[in-house]
C-alpha positions in Angstrom: 93.7 202.6 122.5 90.1 203.8 122.4 89.3 207.4 121.6 86.5 209.8 120.9 86.2 211.5 117.5 83.6 214.1 116.6 82.3 214.2 113.0 81.6 217.9 112.4 81.3 218.1 108.6 77.9 218.0 106.8 79.4 215.4 104.4 80.0 212.9 107.2 78.1 209.7 106.3 75.6 208.5 108.9 77.2 205.1 108.7 80.6 206.3 109.8 80.2 206.1 113.6 79.4 202.4 113.3 82.2 201.8 110.9 84.7 203.6 113.0 83.6 201.5 116.0 84.1 198.4 113.9 87.6 199.5 112.7 88.7 200.5 116.3 86.8 198.5 119.0 86.1 200.9 121.8 86.3 204.1 119.7 83.4 206.5 120.1 82.3 208.6 117.1 79.6 211.2 117.4 78.1 213.0 114.4 76.6 216.5 114.4 74.3 218.2 111.9 75.6 221.5 113.2 79.1 221.8 114.6 77.9 224.3 117.1 76.2 221.5 118.9 79.6 220.0 119.7 80.5 222.7 122.2 80.3 220.5 125.2 81.8 217.3 123.7 84.8 219.0 122.1 86.3 219.5 125.6 86.9 215.7 125.9 87.3 214.8 122.3 90.6 213.3 121.1 90.0 213.8 117.4 87.6 215.6 114.9 86.6 215.2 111.3 85.8 218.3 109.4 86.5 222.0 110.3 87.1 222.9 114.0 86.3 226.6 114.3 88.5 228.8 116.5 85.7 229.0 119.0 85.5 225.2 119.3 89.3 224.8 119.3 89.6 227.2 122.3 87.4 224.7 124.3 89.3 221.6 123.2 91.4 220.2 126.0 92.4 216.8 124.6 92.3 217.3 120.9 95.3 215.7 119.1 94.1 215.1 115.5 91.9 216.8 113.0 90.9 215.0 109.8 90.0 217.7 107.3 87.2 216.8 104.9 89.0 218.2 101.9 92.1 217.6 99.8 93.3 221.1 99.3 92.7 223.2 102.4 93.9 226.8 101.8 94.5 229.6 104.2 90.8 229.8 105.3 91.2 226.5 107.1 94.0 227.6 109.4 94.3 230.1 112.2 97.2 230.9 114.6 96.0 228.8 117.5 95.7 225.7 115.4 99.0 226.3 113.5 101.0 226.8 116.7 99.4 223.8 118.5 100.6 220.2 118.6 97.4 219.1 116.9 98.0 217.0 113.8 96.0 217.9 110.7 95.5 215.4 107.9 93.8 215.9 104.5 92.2 213.8 101.8 95.0 214.1 99.2 94.7 211.8 96.3 90.9 211.6 96.3 90.4 213.4 93.0 93.5 212.6 91.0 91.9 211.0 87.9 89.0 213.4 87.6 91.2 216.6 88.0 93.7 215.3 85.5 91.0 214.3 83.0 89.4 217.8 83.3 92.8 219.4 82.5 93.2 217.1 79.5 89.7 217.9 78.3 90.5 221.7 78.3 93.7 221.1 76.4 92.1 218.9 73.8 89.2 221.4 73.4 91.8 224.1 72.5 93.9 221.7 70.4 90.8 220.9 68.3 89.7 224.5 68.2 86.3 224.0 70.0 86.3 227.6 71.1 85.9 228.6 67.5 83.3 226.0 66.5 81.0 225.6 69.4 79.4 229.1 69.4 79.0 229.4 65.6 75.8 228.6 63.7 77.2 228.3 60.3 79.2 225.7 58.3 82.6 227.5 58.2 86.0 226.2 58.9 88.2 228.0 61.4 91.9 227.9 62.1 94.0 224.7 61.7 94.2 222.2 64.5 97.1 222.1 66.9 99.5 219.2 66.4 100.1 218.0 69.9 103.3 215.9 69.3 105.0 219.1 68.4 104.0 220.9 71.6 105.2 221.2 75.2 103.0 221.2 78.2 104.2 222.5 81.6 102.5 221.1 84.7 102.9 223.3 87.8 102.2 221.1 90.8 103.2 217.5 90.2 101.2 215.9 92.9 98.6 213.2 92.3 96.6 215.0 89.7 99.7 216.4 88.0 101.2 213.0 87.8 98.1 211.5 86.3 97.9 214.3 83.8 101.6 213.8 82.8 100.8 210.2 81.7 97.8 211.3 79.7 99.6 214.2 77.9 102.5 211.9 77.1 100.1 209.5 75.5 99.3 212.2 73.0 103.0 212.5 72.1 103.5 215.8 73.9 106.7 216.8 75.6 105.8 217.1 79.3 107.8 219.1 81.8 106.9 220.0 85.4 107.5 222.2 88.4 107.2 221.1 92.0 108.8 222.1 95.3 108.6 218.6 96.9 108.6 215.9 94.1 112.1 215.1 93.1 111.6 212.3 90.5 109.6 212.9 87.3 106.5 210.8 87.2 105.6 208.6 84.3 105.5 210.5 81.0 107.3 213.6 82.2 110.5 214.4 80.4 111.9 216.9 82.9 111.1 218.2 86.4 112.4 221.4 87.9 112.1 223.3 91.2 110.0 226.5 91.5 113.1 228.7 91.3 113.1 227.8 87.5 109.4 228.5 86.9 109.9 231.7 85.0 112.5 230.1 82.8 110.4 227.0 82.0 107.2 229.0 81.3 108.8 230.2 78.0 109.1 226.6 76.8 105.4 225.7 77.1 102.6 225.9 74.7 100.2 224.9 77.4 100.5 225.7 81.1 98.5 223.6 83.5 98.1 224.9 87.1 97.4 222.1 89.6 99.0 223.5 92.8 97.3 223.7 96.1 96.6 227.0 97.7 99.5 227.8 100.0 101.3 231.0 101.2 103.7 230.5 98.3 101.0 230.1 95.6 98.5 232.8 96.5 98.4 235.2 93.6 101.4 233.5 92.1 100.2 233.9 88.5 100.3 237.6 87.9 101.4 240.0 85.2 105.0 239.0 85.6 104.4 235.3 85.1 101.9 235.7 82.4 104.4 237.9 80.5 107.0 235.0 80.8 104.7 232.6 79.0 105.2 232.1 75.3 103.1 234.4 73.2 100.1 232.3 71.9 100.2 229.8 74.8 97.2 228.5 76.7 96.6 228.7 80.4 94.6 226.1 82.2 93.7 226.3 85.9 92.2 223.3 87.8 93.9 224.3 91.1 92.6 227.2 93.2 91.2 230.4 91.9 93.2 232.5 94.4 96.5 231.3 92.9 95.8 233.6 89.9 95.4 237.4 89.9 92.2 237.5 87.8 92.6 241.0 86.4 96.1 240.1 85.2 94.8 237.0 83.5 92.1 239.1 81.8 94.8 241.6 80.7 97.0 238.9 79.2 94.0 237.5 77.3 92.8 240.9 76.0 96.3 241.8 74.8 96.5 238.7 72.8 99.6 237.5 74.6 97.7 234.4 75.7 95.7 232.4 73.1 93.2 231.2 75.6 92.4 229.9 79.0 90.5 227.0 80.5 89.2 227.7 84.0 87.5 225.4 86.4 88.4 227.7 89.3 88.4 231.5 89.5 88.7 234.3 92.0 86.1 235.2 93.1 83.7 232.3 93.0 81.1 232.4 91.7 82.5 234.5 88.9 80.4 237.7 88.7 78.1 237.9 85.7 79.8 241.1 84.5 83.3 239.6 84.4 85.0 240.1 81.0 85.9 236.4 81.1 82.4 235.3 80.3 82.4 237.2 77.0 85.8 236.0 75.7 85.4 233.5 72.9 88.9 232.0 73.7 88.0 231.3 77.4 86.3 228.0 78.5 84.8 228.1 82.0 83.4 225.3 84.1 82.0 226.2 87.5 84.4 224.3 89.8 83.0 220.9 88.7 86.2 219.0 87.9 85.8 216.6 90.8 82.1 215.8 90.2 81.5 212.1 89.4 84.5 210.9 91.3 83.7 208.4 94.1 85.5 210.6 96.6 83.2 209.8 99.5 84.3 206.2 99.4 87.9 207.3 99.2 87.5 209.7 102.1 85.9 206.9 104.1 88.8 204.6 103.5 91.4 207.3 104.4 89.4 208.2 107.6 89.1 204.6 108.8 92.7 203.8 108.1 93.8 206.9 110.0 91.5 206.0 112.9 93.2 202.6 113.1 96.6 204.3 113.0 95.6 206.9 115.6 94.4 204.3 118.0 97.7 202.3 117.5 99.9 205.4 117.8 101.2 205.0 114.3 102.0 207.8 111.8 98.9 209.1 110.1 98.3 209.3 106.3 98.2 212.7 104.5 99.7 214.8 107.3 99.5 218.5 106.4 102.2 221.1 107.0 100.1 223.6 108.9 102.3 226.5 108.1 102.3 225.7 104.4 98.6 224.7 104.3 99.4 221.4 102.5 
């Protein structure tokens, strides 16, 4: 079956229309520098890559599939008309697994080796003792691709790895125990390091607040490579200022960019990177492979990869 797909995202590669035509003979792919230029063509399009605005969606008469140009979508991507429609949305899950997990490991190792004490100082003076990882427990919240990769890496350091996930039922390699979200507060008290890798969903928005931080072990470390809006920033600041948390490693924050007057910048026990965990990953090649495979499946009427639950945003 031939079809028409509109490439609406600025990260669409100029070579993709030709590659889609080769993958599915007869398929027509049109690329747009500005999605607003697709107003006329959206009326007869069967599929789209990128973000379809509510205005464009209202004009779409044949649209059956949207391939989002991201892995984690979040609430900003969805609106009522799209959620209630029969249009299938797919994502780019799995594109960043290795890089996200490595960033989480880098934060944890930095704290374990006390880098927060040594990097700022300009004198030859020893600080606190190093953290013996084989005696410590790490809790991974969100055991998807990145969480599973991190589990293997943490286990390689001899750590006890436990996890929380609403969908995954079998512990991945390296993970000693896996629980459902209803046991989150209980498991938090076991962990010396808490790694947040969840997508942004209705259930995870603002999930880490004063209540959850208070359930963490005193002196534990919090690491977020997920989404900034999964954490109530002021509550995190309070937990750090009170000394309840020993430190935090943050690649994502709310809001982004983090304001220059945020107390987080001045805290010596906080390591911040500006949402760069995925940089360096060959995600464009991975996105291309997922897009082309789903184009083949769409043309053949087969189930698509990475289908998103539109009501849950993931």
